[in-house]
N, CA, C and O atoms as a GROMACS GRO file, in nm:
protein
  256
    1UNK      N    1   0.070  -0.095  -0.012
    1UNK     CA    2  -0.015  -0.031   0.017
    1UNK      C    3   0.097   0.136  -0.022
    1UNK      O    4   0.077   0.237  -0.090
    2UNK      N    5   0.206   0.087   0.061
    2UNK     CA    6   0.269   0.190   0.063
    2UNK      C    7   0.357   0.295  -0.028
    2UNK      O    8   0.401   0.405   0.005
    3UNK      N    9   0.369   0.220  -0.164
    3UNK     CA   10   0.420   0.275  -0.336
    3UNK      C   11   0.283   0.321  -0.348
    3UNK      O   12   0.264   0.434  -0.302
    4UNK      N   13   0.164   0.251  -0.407
    4UNK     CA   14   0.058   0.298  -0.424
    4UNK      C   15   0.054   0.426  -0.396
    4UNK      O   16   0.064   0.504  -0.490
    5UNK      N   17   0.034   0.487  -0.240
    5UNK     CA   18   0.037   0.577  -0.162
    5UNK      C   19   0.127   0.665  -0.262
    5UNK      O   20   0.069   0.720  -0.356
    6UNK      N   21   0.302   0.686  -0.242
    6UNK     CA   22   0.356   0.737  -0.268
    6UNK      C   23   0.343   0.750  -0.471
    6UNK      O   24   0.375   0.846  -0.542
    7UNK      N   25   0.304   0.660  -0.499
    7UNK     CA   26   0.302   0.714  -0.670
    7UNK      C   27   0.140   0.832  -0.680
    7UNK      O   28   0.135   0.918  -0.769
    8UNK      N   29   0.044   0.819  -0.596
    8UNK     CA   30  -0.110   0.909  -0.590
    8UNK      C   31  -0.020   1.035  -0.575
    8UNK      O   32   0.002   1.129  -0.652
    9UNK      N   33   0.032   1.001  -0.437
    9UNK     CA   34   0.089   1.167  -0.380
    9UNK      C   35   0.193   1.229  -0.477
    9UNK      O   36   0.233   1.345  -0.461
   10UNK      N   37   0.246   1.134  -0.598
   10UNK     CA   38   0.369   1.222  -0.640
   10UNK      C   39   0.295   1.261  -0.774
   10UNK      O   40   0.371   1.320  -0.850
   11UNK      N   41   0.159   1.244  -0.826
   11UNK     CA   42   0.054   1.206  -0.923
   11UNK      C   43   0.024   1.396  -0.900
   11UNK      O   44   0.050   1.496  -0.967
   12UNK      N   45  -0.047   1.367  -0.760
   12UNK     CA   46  -0.084   1.464  -0.712
   12UNK      C   47  -0.002   1.616  -0.699
   12UNK      O   48  -0.040   1.734  -0.692
   13UNK      N   49   0.170   1.527  -0.699
   13UNK     CA   50   0.231   1.630  -0.734
   13UNK      C   51   0.272   1.750  -0.797
   13UNK      O   52   0.289   1.871  -0.777
   14UNK      N   53   0.283   1.630  -0.914
   14UNK     CA   54   0.307   1.709  -1.030
   14UNK      C   55   0.212   1.760  -1.086
   14UNK      O   56   0.232   1.849  -1.169
   15UNK      N   57   0.080   1.716  -1.052
   15UNK     CA   58  -0.083   1.845  -1.068
   15UNK      C   59  -0.004   1.956  -1.088
   15UNK      O   60   0.058   2.015  -1.177
   16UNK      N   61  -0.039   1.964  -0.944
   16UNK     CA   62  -0.036   2.077  -0.830
   16UNK      C   63   0.136   2.207  -0.892
   16UNK      O   64   0.140   2.330  -0.897
   17UNK      N   65   0.234   2.114  -0.922
   17UNK     CA   66   0.354   2.164  -0.976
   17UNK      C   67   0.325   2.245  -1.157
   17UNK      O   68   0.368   2.351  -1.204
   18UNK      N   69   0.245   2.150  -1.209
   18UNK     CA   70   0.229   2.207  -1.336
   18UNK      C   71   0.108   2.352  -1.332
   18UNK      O   72   0.137   2.462  -1.380
   19UNK      N   73  -0.052   2.314  -1.252
   19UNK     CA   74  -0.090   2.419  -1.241
   19UNK      C   75  -0.019   2.578  -1.193
   19UNK      O   76  -0.045   2.688  -1.243
   20UNK      N   77   0.070   2.551  -1.087
   20UNK     CA   78   0.103   2.666  -1.054
   20UNK      C   79   0.252   2.678  -1.119
   20UNK      O   80   0.341   2.733  -1.053
   21UNK      N   81   0.269   2.644  -1.205
   21UNK     CA   82   0.415   2.667  -1.381
   21UNK      C   83   0.250   2.807  -1.415
   21UNK      O   84   0.253   2.930  -1.409
   22UNK      N   85   0.159   2.736  -1.440
   22UNK     CA   86   0.089   2.775  -1.553
   22UNK      C   87   0.005   2.944  -1.480
   22UNK      O   88  -0.043   3.030  -1.554
   23UNK      N   89   0.008   2.956  -1.329
   23UNK     CA   90  -0.019   3.030  -1.306
   23UNK      C   91   0.096   3.133  -1.328
   23UNK      O   92   0.088   3.232  -1.400
   24UNK      N   93   0.238   3.081  -1.233
   24UNK     CA   94   0.370   3.226  -1.268
   24UNK      C   95   0.315   3.224  -1.411
   24UNK      O   96   0.202   3.268  -1.428
   25UNK      N   97   0.365   3.190  -1.488
   25UNK     CA   98   0.306   3.204  -1.619
   25UNK      C   99   0.242   3.318  -1.705
   25UNK      O  100   0.267   3.404  -1.790
   26UNK      N  101   0.090   3.234  -1.586
   26UNK     CA  102  -0.014   3.400  -1.598
   26UNK      C  103   0.070   3.534  -1.558
   26UNK      O  104   0.098   3.634  -1.624
   27UNK      N  105   0.099   3.495  -1.415
   27UNK     CA  106   0.106   3.622  -1.367
   27UNK      C  107   0.237   3.691  -1.398
   27UNK      O  108   0.236   3.808  -1.358
   28UNK      N  109   0.353   3.652  -1.459
   28UNK     CA  110   0.456   3.704  -1.559
   28UNK      C  111   0.420   3.803  -1.635
   28UNK      O  112   0.450   3.921  -1.618
   29UNK      N  113   0.336   3.745  -1.748
   29UNK     CA  114   0.287   3.788  -1.846
   29UNK      C  115   0.154   3.912  -1.779
   29UNK      O  116   0.124   4.003  -1.856
   30UNK      N  117   0.109   3.910  -1.692
   30UNK     CA  118   0.038   4.060  -1.625
   30UNK      C  119   0.130   4.146  -1.565
   30UNK      O  120   0.122   4.268  -1.582
   31UNK      N  121   0.218   4.093  -1.496
   31UNK     CA  122   0.361   4.178  -1.492
   31UNK      C  123   0.408   4.289  -1.591
   31UNK      O  124   0.434   4.404  -1.556
   32UNK      N  125   0.417   4.237  -1.727
   32UNK     CA  126   0.489   4.247  -1.822
   32UNK      C  127   0.382   4.382  -1.907
   32UNK      O  128   0.437   4.472  -1.970
   33UNK      N  129   0.217   4.371  -1.892
   33UNK     CA  130   0.175   4.433  -1.976
   33UNK      C  131   0.100   4.535  -1.885
   33UNK      O  132   0.028   4.620  -1.935
   34UNK      N  133   0.122   4.523  -1.730
   34UNK     CA  134   0.029   4.600  -1.658
   34UNK      C  135   0.038   4.760  -1.641
   34UNK      O  136  -0.057   4.826  -1.599
   35UNK      N  137   0.155   4.812  -1.676
   35UNK     CA  138   0.199   4.933  -1.754
   35UNK      C  139   0.136   4.965  -1.775
   35UNK      O  140   0.076   5.040  -1.698
   36UNK      N  141   0.099   4.942  -1.879
   36UNK     CA  142  -0.008   4.981  -2.031
   36UNK      C  143  -0.164   4.914  -1.967
   36UNK      O  144  -0.265   4.983  -1.961
   37UNK      N  145  -0.160   4.836  -1.942
   37UNK     CA  146  -0.328   4.800  -1.919
   37UNK      C  147  -0.426   4.893  -1.896
   37UNK      O  148  -0.406   4.980  -1.812
   38UNK      N  149  -0.524   4.890  -1.954
   38UNK     CA  150  -0.668   5.014  -1.868
   38UNK      C  151  -0.667   4.901  -1.755
   38UNK      O  152  -0.610   4.799  -1.716
   39UNK      N  153  -0.791   5.010  -1.723
   39UNK     CA  154  -0.857   4.944  -1.602
   39UNK      C  155  -0.975   4.835  -1.633
   39UNK      O  156  -0.995   4.742  -1.555
   40UNK      N  157  -1.069   4.857  -1.783
   40UNK     CA  158  -1.144   4.807  -1.826
   40UNK      C  159  -1.065   4.627  -1.972
   40UNK      O  160  -1.128   4.535  -2.024
   41UNK      N  161  -0.918   4.663  -1.978
   41UNK     CA  162  -0.855   4.544  -1.986
   41UNK      C  163  -0.846   4.465  -1.864
   41UNK      O  164  -0.881   4.347  -1.861
   42UNK      N  165  -0.810   4.515  -1.785
   42UNK     CA  166  -0.769   4.445  -1.619
   42UNK      C  167  -0.938   4.359  -1.577
   42UNK      O  168  -0.958   4.241  -1.551
   43UNK      N  169  -1.006   4.437  -1.581
   43UNK     CA  170  -1.106   4.348  -1.538
   43UNK      C  171  -1.178   4.290  -1.595
   43UNK      O  172  -1.274   4.240  -1.539
   44UNK      N  173  -1.152   4.274  -1.758
   44UNK     CA  174  -1.199   4.194  -1.881
   44UNK      C  175  -1.128   4.074  -1.809
   44UNK      O  176  -1.198   3.973  -1.806
   45UNK      N  177  -1.002   4.064  -1.748
   45UNK     CA  178  -1.001   3.928  -1.733
   45UNK      C  179  -0.935   3.891  -1.589
   45UNK      O  180  -0.848   3.809  -1.560
   46UNK      N  181  -1.019   3.996  -1.500
   46UNK     CA  182  -1.037   3.921  -1.360
   46UNK      C  183  -1.202   4.025  -1.361
   46UNK      O  184  -1.203   4.145  -1.332
   47UNK      N  185  -1.328   3.944  -1.400
   47UNK     CA  186  -1.432   4.012  -1.348
   47UNK      C  187  -1.506   3.992  -1.227
   47UNK      O  188  -1.617   4.033  -1.194
   48UNK      N  189  -1.418   3.918  -1.166
   48UNK     CA  190  -1.482   3.920  -0.962
   48UNK      C  191  -1.428   4.046  -0.914
   48UNK      O  192  -1.501   4.100  -0.831
   49UNK      N  193  -1.330   4.101  -0.940
   49UNK     CA  194  -1.288   4.235  -0.887
   49UNK      C  195  -1.382   4.294  -0.937
   49UNK      O  196  -1.471   4.315  -0.855
   50UNK      N  197  -1.409   4.342  -1.069
   50UNK     CA  198  -1.497   4.422  -1.101
   50UNK      C  199  -1.602   4.412  -1.038
   50UNK      O  200  -1.652   4.515  -0.994
   51UNK      N  201  -1.663   4.291  -1.016
   51UNK     CA  202  -1.795   4.297  -0.945
   51UNK      C  203  -1.773   4.347  -0.856
   51UNK      O  204  -1.835   4.454  -0.851
   52UNK      N  205  -1.677   4.318  -0.725
   52UNK     CA  206  -1.638   4.350  -0.593
   52UNK      C  207  -1.660   4.486  -0.597
   52UNK      O  208  -1.751   4.549  -0.544
   53UNK      N  209  -1.556   4.531  -0.674
   53UNK     CA  210  -1.514   4.702  -0.634
   53UNK      C  211  -1.678   4.776  -0.736
   53UNK      O  212  -1.712   4.893  -0.726
   54UNK      N  213  -1.742   4.686  -0.814
   54UNK     CA  214  -1.886   4.764  -0.823
   54UNK      C  215  -1.975   4.830  -0.698
   54UNK      O  216  -2.030   4.936  -0.671
   55UNK      N  217  -1.948   4.680  -0.633
   55UNK     CA  218  -2.058   4.637  -0.485
   55UNK      C  219  -1.969   4.736  -0.404
   55UNK      O  220  -2.046   4.816  -0.351
   56UNK      N  221  -1.829   4.767  -0.369
   56UNK     CA  222  -1.815   4.850  -0.336
   56UNK      C  223  -1.824   4.978  -0.350
   56UNK      O  224  -1.779   5.031  -0.248
   57UNK      N  225  -1.869   5.074  -0.446
   57UNK     CA  226  -1.926   5.111  -0.501
   57UNK      C  227  -2.038   5.180  -0.448
   57UNK      O  228  -2.074   5.280  -0.387
   58UNK      N  229  -2.083   5.048  -0.517
   58UNK     CA  230  -2.199   5.084  -0.486
   58UNK      C  231  -2.290   5.079  -0.364
   58UNK      O  232  -2.412   5.092  -0.371
   59UNK      N  233  -2.220   5.058  -0.250
   59UNK     CA  234  -2.242   5.046  -0.092
   59UNK      C  235  -2.182   5.156  -0.030
   59UNK      O  236  -2.205   5.172   0.090
   60UNK      N  237  -2.105   5.238  -0.091
   60UNK     CA  238  -2.032   5.370  -0.027
   60UNK      C  239  -1.936   5.286   0.051
   60UNK      O  240  -1.948   5.290   0.174
   61UNK      N  241  -1.868   5.231   0.012
   61UNK     CA  242  -1.727   5.170   0.079
   61UNK      C  243  -1.620   5.254   0.031
   61UNK      O  244  -1.581   5.213  -0.079
   62UNK      N  245  -1.556   5.359   0.073
   62UNK     CA  246  -1.387   5.379   0.003
   62UNK      C  247  -1.318   5.381   0.169
   62UNK      O  248  -1.225   5.457   0.194
   63UNK      N  249  -1.356   5.322   0.236
   63UNK     CA  250  -1.238   5.318   0.376
   63UNK      C  251  -1.138   5.206   0.343
   63UNK      O  252  -1.148   5.092   0.390
   64UNK      N  253  -1.042   5.246   0.260
   64UNK     CA  254  -0.854   5.176   0.206
   64UNK      C  255  -0.804   5.303   0.241
   64UNK      O  256  -0.684   5.327   0.230
   0.00000   0.00000   0.00000
């Protein structure tokens, strides 16, 4: 059983490594573009953040 568990853990680790590598690449690309990106372009990529900000504005939440 230990060998099977080790192989399963290895597979999960490889999948997580692949996911993280994709996330790092995405962040590196965003880092290159961020200085020239408009708010609309940014929010198009991250609609959940736009919804959050719109909700805060609607609720007059300016406490930053």
